[in-house]
DSSP file (Angstrom, degrees, kcal/mol; ACC not computed):
  #  RESIDUE AA STRUCTURE BP1 BP2  ACC     N-H-->O    O-->H-N    N-H-->O    O-->H-N    TCO  KAPPA ALPHA  PHI   PSI    X-CA   Y-CA   Z-CA
    1    1 A X              0   0    0      0, 0.0    22,-1.2     0, 0.0     2,-0.5   0.000 360.0 360.0 360.0 133.3   -0.2   -6.4   15.3
    2    2 A X  E     -a   23   0A   0     20,-0.1    22,-0.2    22,-0.1     2,-0.2  -0.815 360.0-159.8 -95.6 130.1   -2.7   -3.9   16.8
    3    3 A X  E     -a   24   0A   0     20,-3.1    22,-2.0    -2,-0.5    25,-0.2  -0.634  20.4-140.5-106.6 165.2   -4.2   -1.3   14.5
    4    4 A X  S    S+     0   0    0      1,-0.3     2,-0.3    -2,-0.2    -1,-0.1   0.586  83.4   8.9-100.9 -14.0   -5.8    2.0   15.2
    5    5 A X        -     0   0    0      2,-0.0     2,-0.6   103,-0.0    -1,-0.3  -0.981  65.7-124.6-159.4 158.4   -8.7    1.7   12.7
    6    6 A X        +     0   0    0     -2,-0.3   101,-3.6    -3,-0.1   102,-0.6  -0.938  37.1 179.9-110.3 113.0  -10.3   -0.8   10.3
    7    7 A X  E     -G  106   0B   0     -2,-0.6     2,-0.5    99,-0.2    99,-0.2  -0.888  22.9-150.9-120.0 145.6  -10.4    0.6    6.8
    8    8 A X  E     -G  105   0B   0     97,-2.7    97,-2.1    -2,-0.4     2,-0.7  -0.965  17.6-142.0-111.8 117.4  -11.6   -0.8    3.5
    9    9 A X  E  >  -G  104   0B   0     -2,-0.5     4,-1.9    95,-0.2    95,-0.3  -0.707   7.1-158.6 -81.3 116.2   -9.8    0.4    0.4
   10   10 A X  H  > S+     0   0    0     93,-2.7     4,-1.6    -2,-0.7    -1,-0.2   0.810  87.9  58.4 -68.5 -31.2  -12.4    0.9   -2.3
   11   11 A X  H  > S+     0   0    0     92,-0.6     4,-0.6     1,-0.2    -1,-0.2   0.928 111.5  41.5 -64.3 -44.2   -9.8    0.7   -5.2
   12   12 A X  H >> S+     0   0    0      1,-0.2     4,-1.8     2,-0.2     3,-0.8   0.858 110.3  58.6 -69.7 -33.9   -8.7   -2.8   -4.1
   13   13 A X  H 3< S+     0   0    0     -4,-1.9    39,-0.4     1,-0.2    -1,-0.2   0.813  96.6  62.2 -66.8 -29.7  -12.4   -3.8   -3.4
   14   14 A X  H 3< S+     0   0    0     -4,-1.6    -1,-0.2     1,-0.2    -2,-0.2   0.805 109.2  42.0 -63.9 -28.5  -13.3   -3.0   -7.0
   15   15 A X  H << S-     0   0    0     -3,-0.8     2,-0.3    -4,-0.6    -2,-0.2   0.855 130.5 -17.0 -87.2 -39.4  -10.8   -5.8   -8.1
   16   16 A X  S  < S-     0   0    0     -4,-1.8    -1,-0.3     0, 0.0     2,-0.0  -0.988  75.7 -80.5-161.7 162.2  -11.6   -8.4   -5.5
   17   17 A X        -     0   0    0     -2,-0.3     2,-0.4    -3,-0.1    34,-0.2  -0.381  48.6-134.9 -66.1 150.8  -13.3   -9.1   -2.1
   18   18 A X  E     - B   0  50A   0     32,-2.4    32,-2.9    -2,-0.0     2,-0.5  -0.899   7.8-149.6-115.8 140.6  -11.1   -8.2    0.8
   19   19 A X  E     - B   0  49A   0     -2,-0.4     2,-0.5    30,-0.2    30,-0.2  -0.936  15.0-167.2-104.9 123.6  -10.3  -10.1    4.0
   20   20 A X  E     + B   0  48A   0     28,-3.6    28,-3.6    -2,-0.5     2,-0.4  -0.958  16.0 161.1-116.2 119.1   -9.6   -7.9    7.0
   21   21 A X  E     + B   0  47A   0     -2,-0.5     2,-0.3    26,-0.2    26,-0.2  -0.990  19.2  85.6-137.3 146.3   -8.2   -9.5   10.0
   22   22 A X  E     - B   0  46A   0     24,-1.9    24,-2.6    -2,-0.4     2,-0.4  -0.988  66.1 -66.1 161.6-165.5   -6.3   -8.2   13.0
   23   23 A X  E     -aB   2  45A   0    -22,-1.2   -20,-3.1    -2,-0.3     2,-0.5  -0.967  33.8-149.9-122.9 135.8   -6.6   -6.6   16.5
   24   24 A X  E     -aB   3  44A   0     20,-3.0    20,-2.7    -2,-0.4     2,-0.2  -0.913  22.8-119.3-108.8 127.5   -8.0   -3.2   17.3
   25   25 A X    >>  -     0   0    0    -22,-2.0     3,-1.2    -2,-0.5     4,-0.5  -0.450  16.2-136.3 -66.2 131.4   -6.7   -1.3   20.3
   26   26 A X  G >4>S+     0   0    0      1,-0.3     3,-1.4     2,-0.2     5,-0.6   0.851 102.3  60.3 -57.4 -36.4   -9.5   -0.5   22.8
   27   27 A X  G >45S+     0   0    0      1,-0.3     3,-0.8     2,-0.2    -1,-0.3   0.782  97.7  59.4 -66.1 -24.7   -8.4    3.1   23.3
   28   28 A X  G <45S+     0   0    0     -3,-1.2    -1,-0.3     1,-0.2    -2,-0.2   0.682  95.5  63.5 -75.4 -16.7   -9.0    3.7   19.6
   29   29 A X  G <<5S-     0   0    0     -3,-1.4    -1,-0.2    -4,-0.5    -2,-0.2   0.593  96.4-140.2 -82.3 -11.1  -12.7    2.8   20.0
   30   30 A X  T < 5 +     0   0    0     -3,-0.8     2,-0.2    -4,-0.4    -3,-0.1   0.916  33.3 179.7  51.8  50.5  -13.2    5.7   22.4
   31   31 A X      < -     0   0    0     -5,-0.6    -1,-0.2     1,-0.1     2,-0.1  -0.500  36.1 -94.3 -79.2 149.3  -15.5    3.6   24.6
   32   32 A X        -     0   0    0     -2,-0.2     3,-0.2     1,-0.1    -1,-0.1  -0.414  30.8-166.3 -64.6 138.2  -17.0    5.2   27.7
   33   33 A X        +     0   0    0      1,-0.1    -1,-0.1    -2,-0.1    -2,-0.0   0.214  65.5  92.5-108.3  12.1  -14.9    4.6   30.8
   34   34 A X        +     0   0    0      2,-0.0     2,-0.7     3,-0.0    -1,-0.1   0.566  58.5  95.8 -86.9  -7.4  -17.5    5.7   33.4
   35   35 A X        -     0   0    0      3,-0.2     3,-0.5    -3,-0.2    -1,-0.0  -0.749  54.4-167.2 -87.5 114.9  -19.0    2.3   34.0
   36   36 A X  S    S+     0   0    0     -2,-0.7    -1,-0.2     1,-0.2     3,-0.1   0.713  84.8  53.0 -73.6 -19.9  -17.4    0.8   37.1
   37   37 A X  S    S+     0   0    0      1,-0.2    33,-1.9    32,-0.1     2,-0.4   0.638 109.1  44.0 -92.2 -15.7  -18.9   -2.7   36.3
   38   38 A X  E     +C   69   0A   0     -3,-0.5     2,-0.4    31,-0.2    -3,-0.2  -0.991  59.0 167.5-137.9 128.6  -17.7   -3.1   32.7
   39   39 A X  E     -C   68   0A   0     29,-2.2    29,-3.2    -2,-0.4     2,-0.6  -1.000  23.6-152.6-139.2 139.0  -14.3   -2.4   31.1
   40   40 A X  E     +C   67   0A   0     -2,-0.4    27,-0.1    27,-0.2    -9,-0.1  -0.946  33.4 150.5-108.2 110.4  -12.8   -3.4   27.8
   41   41 A X        +     0   0    0     -2,-0.6     2,-0.3    25,-0.5    -1,-0.1   0.515  48.0  72.2-118.4 -11.0   -9.0   -3.5   28.3
   42   42 A X  S    S-     0   0    0     24,-0.5    24,-0.1     1,-0.1   -18,-0.1  -0.739  91.9 -85.1-108.1 157.3   -7.8   -6.0   25.8
   43   43 A X        -     0   0    0     -2,-0.3     2,-0.5   -18,-0.1   -18,-0.2  -0.207  40.0-121.9 -58.2 147.8   -7.5   -5.7   22.0
   44   44 A X  E     -B   24   0A   0    -20,-2.7   -20,-3.0    21,-0.1     2,-0.4  -0.823  22.8-144.4 -92.5 124.6  -10.6   -6.5   19.9
   45   45 A X  E     -BD  23  64A   0     19,-2.7    19,-3.1    -2,-0.5     2,-0.4  -0.733  20.9-176.6 -89.5 136.6  -10.1   -9.3   17.4
   46   46 A X  E     -BD  22  63A   0    -24,-2.6   -24,-1.9    -2,-0.4     2,-0.3  -0.982  20.7-177.5-135.0 148.3  -11.9   -9.0   14.1
   47   47 A X  E     +BD  21  62A   0     15,-2.4    15,-2.3    -2,-0.4     2,-0.3  -0.867  26.1 165.3-142.2 103.5  -12.1  -11.2   11.0
   48   48 A X  E     -BD  20  61A   0    -28,-3.6   -28,-3.6    -2,-0.3     2,-0.5  -0.918  27.7-153.1-128.1 146.7  -14.2   -9.5    8.3
   49   49 A X  E     -BD  19  60A   0     11,-3.5    11,-2.4    -2,-0.3     2,-0.4  -0.983  14.2-162.9-120.3 126.9  -14.8  -10.0    4.6
   50   50 A X  E     +BD  18  59A   0    -32,-2.9   -32,-2.4    -2,-0.5     2,-0.3  -0.886  11.3 174.4-110.7 138.1  -15.8   -7.0    2.4
   51   51 A X  E     - D   0  58A   0      7,-2.2     7,-2.9    -2,-0.4     2,-0.5  -0.986  31.7-116.4-141.3 151.9  -17.3   -7.2   -1.0
   52   52 A X  E     - D   0  57A   0    -39,-0.4     2,-0.5    -2,-0.3     5,-0.2  -0.773  25.4-175.8 -90.5 126.3  -18.8   -4.7   -3.5
   53   53 A X  E >   - D   0  56A   0      3,-2.8     3,-1.5    -2,-0.5     2,-0.4  -0.851  59.0 -75.2-123.6  90.6  -22.5   -5.1   -4.2
   54   54 A X  T 3  S-     0   0    0     -2,-0.5    -1,-0.1     1,-0.3     0, 0.0  -0.391 118.4  -7.4  53.7-108.6  -23.4   -2.5   -6.9
   55   55 A X  T 3  S+     0   0    0     -2,-0.4    37,-2.9    -3,-0.1    38,-0.6   0.008 127.8  76.6-105.8  29.4  -23.4    0.8   -4.9
   56   56 A X  E <   -DE  53  91A   0     -3,-1.5    -3,-2.8    35,-0.2     2,-0.5  -0.914  68.2-138.5-130.8 158.3  -23.0   -0.8   -1.5
   57   57 A X  E     -DE  52  90A   0     33,-2.5    33,-3.0    -2,-0.3     2,-0.6  -0.991  18.7-156.1-115.7 123.8  -20.2   -2.4    0.5
   58   58 A X  E     -DE  51  89A   0     -7,-2.9    -7,-2.2    -2,-0.5     2,-0.5  -0.882  11.0-173.6-101.3 123.9  -21.2   -5.6    2.3
   59   59 A X  E     +DE  50  88A   0     29,-2.9    29,-2.7    -2,-0.6     2,-0.3  -0.976   9.5 167.3-122.0 122.8  -19.1   -6.4    5.3
   60   60 A X  E     +DE  49  87A   0    -11,-2.4   -11,-3.5    -2,-0.5     2,-0.3  -0.963  21.2  85.7-134.0 151.4  -19.5   -9.7    7.2
   61   61 A X  E     -DE  48  86A   0     25,-1.7    25,-3.4    -2,-0.3     2,-0.3  -0.995  63.4 -60.8 159.5-154.9  -17.5  -11.5    9.8
   62   62 A X  E     -DE  47  85A   0    -15,-2.3   -15,-2.4    -2,-0.3     2,-0.4  -0.926  23.9-159.1-130.2 152.8  -16.9  -11.8   13.5
   63   63 A X  E     -DE  46  84A   0     21,-2.2    21,-3.2    -2,-0.3     2,-0.4  -0.997  15.4-171.7-127.2 132.1  -15.7   -9.6   16.3
   64   64 A X  E     +DE  45  83A   0    -19,-3.1   -19,-2.7    -2,-0.4     2,-0.3  -0.978  14.7 146.3-129.8 142.7  -14.3  -11.0   19.5
   65   65 A X  E     - E   0  82A   0     17,-2.2    17,-3.2    -2,-0.4     2,-0.4  -0.970  37.2-121.5-160.9 169.3  -13.3   -9.4   22.8
   66   66 A X  E     - E   0  81A   0     -2,-0.3   -24,-0.5    15,-0.2   -25,-0.5  -0.985  19.9-152.3-124.4 127.6  -13.2  -10.0   26.5
   67   67 A X  E     -CE  40  80A   0     13,-2.4    13,-2.8    -2,-0.4     2,-0.7  -0.822   9.7-141.8 -97.0 136.0  -15.0   -7.7   29.0
   68   68 A X  E     +CE  39  79A   0    -29,-3.2   -29,-2.2    -2,-0.4     2,-0.3  -0.884  36.7 177.8 -93.5 118.8  -13.7   -7.3   32.5
   69   69 A X  E     -CE  38  78A   0      9,-3.1     9,-2.4    -2,-0.7     2,-0.5  -0.808  32.6-143.0-125.5 161.3  -16.8   -7.1   34.7
   70   70 A X  E     - E   0  77A   0    -33,-1.9     7,-0.2    -2,-0.3    53,-0.2  -0.996  35.1-116.6-120.0 125.7  -17.9   -6.8   38.3
   71   71 A X     >  -     0   0    0      5,-3.1     4,-1.4    -2,-0.5    53,-0.2  -0.393  14.9-145.0 -63.4 131.2  -21.1   -8.8   39.2
   72   72 A X  T  4 S+     0   0    0     51,-2.6    -1,-0.2     2,-0.1    52,-0.1   0.581  94.9  43.2 -76.5  -7.4  -23.8   -6.4   40.2
   73   73 A X  T  4 S+     0   0    0     50,-0.3    60,-0.8     3,-0.1    -1,-0.1   0.858 130.4  15.0-100.1 -54.2  -25.1   -8.9   42.8
   74   74 A X  T  4 S-     0   0    0     58,-0.2    -2,-0.1     2,-0.1    60,-0.1   0.529  90.9-129.6-104.8  -4.3  -22.1  -10.4   44.6
   75   75 A X     <  +     0   0    0     -4,-1.4     2,-0.2     1,-0.2    -3,-0.1   0.620  56.5 144.7  68.8  15.1  -19.5   -7.8   43.5
   76   76 A X        -     0   0    0     68,-0.1    -5,-3.1    -6,-0.1     2,-0.3  -0.573  49.8-120.1 -80.2 149.6  -17.0  -10.5   42.3
   77   77 A X  E     +E   70   0A   0     -7,-0.2     2,-0.3    -2,-0.2    -7,-0.2  -0.673  39.8 164.2 -88.3 143.9  -14.9   -9.8   39.3
   78   78 A X  E     -E   69   0A   0     -9,-2.4    -9,-3.1    -2,-0.3     2,-0.4  -0.974  34.1-117.8-152.1 165.1  -15.1  -12.0   36.3
   79   79 A X  E     -E   68   0A   0     -2,-0.3     2,-0.6   -11,-0.2   -11,-0.2  -0.899  20.4-161.2-108.8 135.8  -14.2  -12.0   32.6
   80   80 A X  E     -E   67   0A   0    -13,-2.8   -13,-2.4    -2,-0.4     2,-0.2  -0.906   7.3-151.9-121.6 103.9  -16.9  -12.3   29.9
   81   81 A X  E     -E   66   0A   0     -2,-0.6     2,-0.4   -15,-0.2   -15,-0.2  -0.522  15.7-165.9 -70.8 139.5  -15.8  -13.4   26.4
   82   82 A X  E     -E   65   0A   0    -17,-3.2   -17,-2.2    -2,-0.2     2,-0.4  -0.992  13.7-173.3-130.9 134.6  -18.0  -12.1   23.7
   83   83 A X  E     -E   64   0A   0     -2,-0.4     2,-0.4   -19,-0.2   -19,-0.2  -0.992  14.0-170.8-127.6 122.6  -18.2  -13.2   20.0
   84   84 A X  E     -E   63   0A   0    -21,-3.2   -21,-2.2    -2,-0.4     2,-0.5  -0.879  23.0-130.9-116.0 142.9  -20.4  -11.1   17.7
   85   85 A X  E     -E   62   0A   0     -2,-0.4     2,-0.6   -23,-0.2   -23,-0.2  -0.814  26.6-151.3 -86.0 131.2  -21.5  -11.6   14.1
   86   86 A X  E     +E   61   0A   0    -25,-3.4   -25,-1.7    -2,-0.5     2,-0.4  -0.932  23.6 165.1-110.2 119.4  -20.8   -8.4   12.2
   87   87 A X  E     +E   60   0A   0     -2,-0.6     2,-0.4   -27,-0.2   -27,-0.2  -0.955   5.7 163.1-135.2 113.5  -23.1   -7.6    9.2
   88   88 A X  E     -E   59   0A   0    -29,-2.7   -29,-2.9    -2,-0.4     2,-0.6  -0.998  23.5-163.1-134.5 134.7  -23.1   -4.2    7.7
   89   89 A X  E     -E   58   0A   0     -2,-0.4     2,-0.5   -31,-0.2   -31,-0.2  -0.957  20.5-165.4-115.0 108.4  -24.4   -3.0    4.3
   90   90 A X  E     -E   57   0A   0    -33,-3.0   -33,-2.5    -2,-0.6     2,-0.2  -0.845  13.2-133.4-105.4 124.5  -22.9    0.4    3.7
   91   91 A X  E     -Ef  56  97A   0      5,-0.5     7,-2.9    -2,-0.5   -35,-0.2  -0.537  14.3-170.0 -77.4 136.8  -24.2    2.8    1.0
   92   92 A X  S    S+     0   0    0    -37,-2.9     2,-0.3    -2,-0.2   -36,-0.2   0.504  75.7  33.0 -98.4 -10.1  -21.7    4.4   -1.4
   93   93 A X  S    S+     0   0    0    -38,-0.6     3,-0.3     3,-0.0     2,-0.1  -0.932  94.4  32.7-140.0 162.2  -24.4    6.7   -2.8
   94   94 A X  S >  S-     0   0    0     -2,-0.3     3,-1.3     1,-0.2    -3,-0.0  -0.322 102.7 -39.9  92.0-170.2  -27.5    8.5   -1.7
   95   95 A X  T 3  S+     0   0    0      1,-0.3    -1,-0.2    -2,-0.1     0, 0.0   0.839 135.7  48.6 -63.5 -36.8  -28.7   10.1    1.6
   96   96 A X  T 3  S+     0   0    0     -3,-0.3    -5,-0.5     2,-0.0    -1,-0.3   0.121  81.7 149.5 -93.1  20.6  -27.2    7.3    3.7
   97   97 A X  B <   -f   91   0A   0     -3,-1.3    -5,-0.2    -7,-0.1     2,-0.2  -0.262  45.2-126.2 -59.1 133.4  -23.9    7.4    2.0
   98   98 A X        -     0   0    0     -7,-2.9     2,-0.2     1,-0.1    -1,-0.1  -0.523  32.5 -96.2 -79.7 150.4  -20.9    6.5    4.1
   99   99 A X        -     0   0    0     -2,-0.2     2,-0.5     7,-0.1     7,-0.5  -0.477  36.3-156.7 -69.9 132.2  -18.0    9.0    4.4
  100  100 A X        +     0   0    0     -2,-0.2     2,-0.4     5,-0.1     5,-0.2  -0.952  14.2 177.4-111.5 127.2  -15.1    8.1    2.0
  101  101 A X  B >   -H  104   0B   0      3,-2.8     3,-1.1    -2,-0.5    -2,-0.0  -0.992  69.3 -10.3-134.0 125.0  -11.7    9.4    2.8
  102  102 A X  T 3  S-     0   0    0     -2,-0.4    -1,-0.1     1,-0.3     3,-0.1   0.895 126.9 -58.0  54.9  45.0   -8.6    8.7    0.8
  103  103 A X  T 3  S+     0   0    0      1,-0.2   -93,-2.7   -94,-0.1   -92,-0.6   0.728 120.7 102.1  57.8  26.2  -10.5    6.1   -1.3
  104  104 A X  E <   -GH   9 101B   0     -3,-1.1    -3,-2.8   -95,-0.3     2,-0.4  -0.956  61.2-144.2-135.8 153.2  -11.3    4.2    1.9
  105  105 A X  E     -G    8   0B   0    -97,-2.1   -97,-2.7    -2,-0.3     2,-0.5  -0.951  20.9-133.3-115.6 142.7  -14.1    3.7    4.3
  106  106 A X  E     -G    7   0B   0     -7,-0.5   -99,-0.2    -2,-0.4     4,-0.2  -0.839  19.2-177.4 -99.7 122.5  -13.6    3.4    8.0
  107  107 A X     >  +     0   0    0   -101,-3.6     4,-2.3    -2,-0.5     3,-0.2   0.451  60.5  97.8 -95.0  -2.0  -15.4    0.6    9.8
  108  108 A X  H  > S+     0   0    0   -102,-0.6     4,-2.5     1,-0.2    -1,-0.2   0.885  81.7  51.4 -57.6 -43.4  -14.1    1.5   13.3
  109  109 A X  H  > S+     0   0    0     -3,-0.2     4,-2.1     1,-0.2    -1,-0.2   0.902 110.3  48.9 -60.8 -42.2  -17.3    3.4   14.2
  110  110 A X  H  > S+     0   0    0     -4,-0.2     4,-2.0    -3,-0.2    -1,-0.2   0.880 110.8  50.1 -67.8 -37.7  -19.5    0.5   13.2
  111  111 A X  H  X S+     0   0    0     -4,-2.3     4,-2.2     2,-0.2    -2,-0.2   0.926 109.1  52.9 -64.3 -43.8  -17.4   -1.9   15.2
  112  112 A X  H  X S+     0   0    0     -4,-2.5     4,-2.5    -5,-0.2    -2,-0.2   0.904 107.3  51.2 -56.0 -45.5  -17.6    0.4   18.2
  113  113 A X  H  X S+     0   0    0     -4,-2.1     4,-2.1     1,-0.2    -1,-0.2   0.920 109.9  49.2 -59.8 -45.8  -21.5    0.5   18.0
  114  114 A X  H  X S+     0   0    0     -4,-2.0     4,-0.9     1,-0.2    -1,-0.2   0.876 110.4  51.0 -64.6 -36.4  -21.7   -3.3   17.9
  115  115 A X  H >X S+     0   0    0     -4,-2.2     3,-0.8     2,-0.2     4,-0.7   0.938 109.9  49.5 -65.5 -47.3  -19.4   -3.6   21.0
  116  116 A X  H >< S+     0   0    0     -4,-2.5     3,-0.8     1,-0.3    -2,-0.2   0.869 108.4  52.9 -60.3 -37.2  -21.5   -1.1   23.0
  117  117 A X  H 3< S+     0   0    0     -4,-2.1    -1,-0.3     1,-0.2    -2,-0.2   0.740 105.3  56.5 -70.4 -21.4  -24.7   -2.9   22.1
  118  118 A X  H << S+     0   0    0     -4,-0.9    -1,-0.2    -3,-0.8    -2,-0.2   0.598  79.6 111.1 -86.5 -11.0  -23.1   -6.1   23.4
  119  119 A X  S << S-     0   0    0     -3,-0.8     2,-0.2    -4,-0.7   -81,-0.0  -0.414  75.5-118.5 -60.6 133.4  -22.3   -4.7   26.8
  120  120 A X        -     0   0    0      1,-0.1     3,-0.4    -2,-0.1    -1,-0.1  -0.528  10.2-142.5 -73.8 142.2  -24.6   -6.3   29.5
  121  121 A X  S    S+     0   0    0      1,-0.3     2,-0.3    -2,-0.2    -1,-0.1   0.889  97.0  16.9 -70.6 -38.4  -26.9   -4.0   31.3
  122  122 A X  S    S-     0   0    0      2,-0.0    -1,-0.3    -3,-0.0     2,-0.1  -0.778  87.8-145.0-136.2  87.2  -26.5   -5.8   34.6
  123  123 A X        -     0   0    0     -3,-0.4   -51,-2.6    -2,-0.3     2,-0.4  -0.306  17.5-170.2 -62.1 130.3  -23.4   -8.0   34.5
  124  124 A X        -     0   0    0    -53,-0.2     3,-0.2   -52,-0.1   -53,-0.1  -0.971  26.2-144.8-120.9 135.9  -23.8  -11.3   36.4
  125  125 A X  S    S+     0   0    0     -2,-0.4     2,-0.3     1,-0.3    -1,-0.1   0.810  95.1   7.5 -66.9 -29.2  -21.0  -13.7   37.2
  126  126 A X  S >  S-     0   0    0     -3,-0.1     3,-2.5     1,-0.1    -1,-0.3  -0.975  75.6-123.0-151.8 139.1  -23.5  -16.5   36.8
  127  127 A X  T 3  S+     0   0    0     -2,-0.3    -2,-0.1     1,-0.3    -1,-0.1   0.774 115.2  46.9 -55.6 -26.1  -27.1  -16.3   35.6
  128  128 A X  T 3  S+     0   0    0     -4,-0.0     2,-0.4    -3,-0.0    -1,-0.3   0.216  77.7 135.4-101.2  14.6  -28.2  -17.9   38.9
  129  129 A X    <   +     0   0    0     -3,-2.5    -3,-0.0     1,-0.2   -55,-0.0  -0.496  15.4 159.5 -65.1 119.8  -26.1  -15.7   41.1
  130  130 A X        +     0   0    0     -2,-0.4     2,-0.3     2,-0.1    -1,-0.2   0.092  30.9 122.7-127.0  21.0  -28.4  -14.6   44.0
  131  131 A X        -     0   0    0     13,-0.0     2,-0.4    17,-0.0    16,-0.1  -0.653  43.1-160.7 -90.0 140.2  -25.8  -13.6   46.4
  132  132 A X        -     0   0    0     -2,-0.3   -58,-0.2    14,-0.2   -59,-0.1  -0.899  33.2 -99.4-110.9 146.7  -25.6  -10.2   48.0
  133  133 A X        -     0   0    0    -60,-0.8     2,-0.2    -2,-0.4    13,-0.2  -0.372  43.2-107.3 -64.4 143.2  -22.4   -8.9   49.6
  134  134 A X        -     0   0    0     11,-1.4    11,-0.3     8,-0.3    10,-0.2  -0.505  36.4-112.6 -70.1 135.8  -22.4   -9.3   53.3
  135  135 A X        -     0   0    0     -2,-0.2     6,-0.2     1,-0.1    -1,-0.1  -0.434  40.1 -96.3 -67.7 141.0  -22.8   -5.9   55.0
  136  136 A X        -     0   0    0     -2,-0.1    -1,-0.1     4,-0.1     2,-0.1  -0.349  42.4-149.6 -60.4 133.1  -19.7   -4.8   56.9
  137  137 A X    >   -     0   0    0     -3,-0.1     3,-1.6    -2,-0.1    -1,-0.1  -0.321  34.4 -91.1 -92.1-179.6  -19.9   -5.7   60.5
  138  138 A X  T 3  S+     0   0    0      1,-0.3    -2,-0.1     2,-0.1    -1,-0.1   0.800 129.4  55.3 -63.7 -25.8  -18.4   -3.8   63.4
  139  139 A X  T 3  S-     0   0    0      0, 0.0    -1,-0.3     0, 0.0    -3,-0.0   0.478 121.6-108.8 -85.7  -2.9  -15.3   -6.1   63.1
  140  140 A X    <   -     0   0    0     -3,-1.6    -2,-0.1     1,-0.1    -4,-0.1   0.957  39.6-162.0  79.6  54.3  -15.0   -5.0   59.4
  141  141 A X        -     0   0    0     -6,-0.2     2,-0.1     1,-0.1    -1,-0.1  -0.288  29.6 -93.9 -63.7 155.9  -16.0   -8.1   57.4
  142  142 A X    >   -     0   0    0      1,-0.1     3,-1.0    -6,-0.1    -8,-0.3  -0.388  33.9-108.8 -79.7 149.2  -14.9   -8.2   53.8
  143  143 A X  T 3  S+     0   0    0      1,-0.2    -1,-0.1    -2,-0.1     3,-0.1  -0.472 100.0  35.1 -71.3 141.0  -17.0   -7.0   50.8
  144  144 A X  T 3  S+     0   0    0      1,-0.3    -1,-0.2   -10,-0.2     2,-0.1   0.418  75.5 143.3  96.3  -2.1  -18.3   -9.8   48.6
  145  145 A X    <   -     0   0    0     -3,-1.0   -11,-1.4   -11,-0.3    -1,-0.3  -0.449  40.3-151.5 -71.1 148.5  -18.9  -12.4   51.2
  146  146 A X        +     0   0    0    -13,-0.2   -14,-0.2    -2,-0.1     2,-0.1   0.402  52.1 116.9-108.2   3.2  -22.0  -14.4   50.4
  147  147 A X        -     0   0    0    -16,-0.1     2,-0.4     1,-0.1    -2,-0.0  -0.465  64.8-122.3 -73.7 144.3  -23.2  -15.5   53.8
  148  148 A X        -     0   0    0     -2,-0.1     2,-0.1   -14,-0.1    -1,-0.1  -0.684  28.9-118.0 -86.2 136.8  -26.6  -14.3   54.9
  149  149 A X     >  -     0   0    0     -2,-0.4     4,-1.3     1,-0.1     3,-0.2  -0.459  10.4-130.7 -77.3 149.9  -26.6  -12.4   58.1
  150  150 A X  H  > S+     0   0    0      1,-0.2     4,-2.0     2,-0.2     5,-0.2   0.821 105.0  60.3 -67.6 -33.0  -28.6  -13.7   61.1
  151  151 A X  H  > S+     0   0    0      1,-0.2     4,-1.8     2,-0.2    -1,-0.2   0.889 103.2  48.8 -65.0 -39.0  -30.2  -10.3   61.7
  152  152 A X  H  > S+     0   0    0      2,-0.2     4,-1.8     1,-0.2    -1,-0.2   0.857 109.5  53.3 -70.7 -32.9  -31.8  -10.2   58.3
  153  153 A X  H  X S+     0   0    0     -4,-1.3     4,-2.1     1,-0.2    -2,-0.2   0.913 109.0  49.8 -65.2 -42.0  -33.2  -13.8   58.8
  154  154 A X  H  X S+     0   0    0     -4,-2.0     4,-1.8     1,-0.2    -2,-0.2   0.871 108.5  52.5 -64.8 -38.2  -34.7  -12.7   62.0
  155  155 A X  H  X S+     0   0    0     -4,-1.8     4,-1.8     2,-0.2    -1,-0.2   0.899 110.1  48.1 -66.8 -39.0  -36.4   -9.7   60.4
  156  156 A X  H  X S+     0   0    0     -4,-1.8     4,-2.5     1,-0.2    -2,-0.2   0.895 107.7  55.8 -66.4 -39.4  -37.9  -11.9   57.7
  157  157 A X  H  X S+     0   0    0     -4,-2.1     4,-0.7     1,-0.2    -1,-0.2   0.895 107.9  48.6 -61.1 -40.0  -39.2  -14.3   60.3
  158  158 A X  H >< S+     0   0    0     -4,-1.8     3,-0.6     1,-0.2     4,-0.3   0.885 110.8  50.4 -67.6 -39.0  -41.0  -11.5   62.1
  159  159 A X  H >< S+     0   0    0     -4,-1.8     3,-1.5     1,-0.2    -2,-0.2   0.862 102.8  60.4 -68.2 -35.3  -42.5  -10.3   58.8
  160  160 A X  H 3< S+     0   0    0     -4,-2.5    -1,-0.2     1,-0.3    -2,-0.2   0.758  96.4  62.5 -62.5 -23.4  -43.7  -13.8   58.0
  161  161 A X  T << S+     0   0    0     -4,-0.7    -1,-0.3    -3,-0.6    -2,-0.2   0.645  79.8 108.4 -77.3 -14.4  -45.8  -13.7   61.2
  162  162 A X    <   -     0   0    0     -3,-1.5     2,-0.7    -4,-0.3    -3,-0.0  -0.390  60.5-149.4 -66.7 138.5  -47.9  -10.8   59.9
  163  163 A X        -     0   0    0     -2,-0.1     2,-0.5     2,-0.0    -1,-0.1  -0.929  18.4-177.1-110.5 107.7  -51.5  -11.7   58.9
  164  164 A X              0   0    0     -2,-0.7    -2,-0.0     1,-0.1     0, 0.0  -0.916 360.0 360.0-110.0 130.3  -52.6   -9.4   56.1
  165  165 A X              0   0    0     -2,-0.5    -1,-0.1     0, 0.0    -2,-0.0   0.404 360.0 360.0-102.1 360.0  -56.2   -9.7   54.8
């Protein structure tokens, strides 16, 4: 079952620790959609345990999701599975107090932040990917080809001949 938010009921938490498991819909996380290289399109799986620690709620567990990415070097598409450890200590009192609504606290915002921090700055299909897409030729070669053009090799050869003191 896909849920729209992850909530901890404080009344239930006073009696016992709570186990929260399920799938969170990506559209409910309100993630930015302006990055062409990274998209989250599948549900986010979470398995969290919440416990009451005096005037705090301690939430620990894991969050798992799959990012659909485009390699910034070779422009090939790939899927990047991500598994995060989730650790939050949420204050119930004081200046840093978390908002309580209907005797519940919403963890969705905190999950969203951890997901955004896990986004790669420059997604690579492989750590050793050093391929650049072949520039389109007059005959219209395809984007994403990994062959090095002969013209660029000749240009490097000419630069290698330079004697700089």
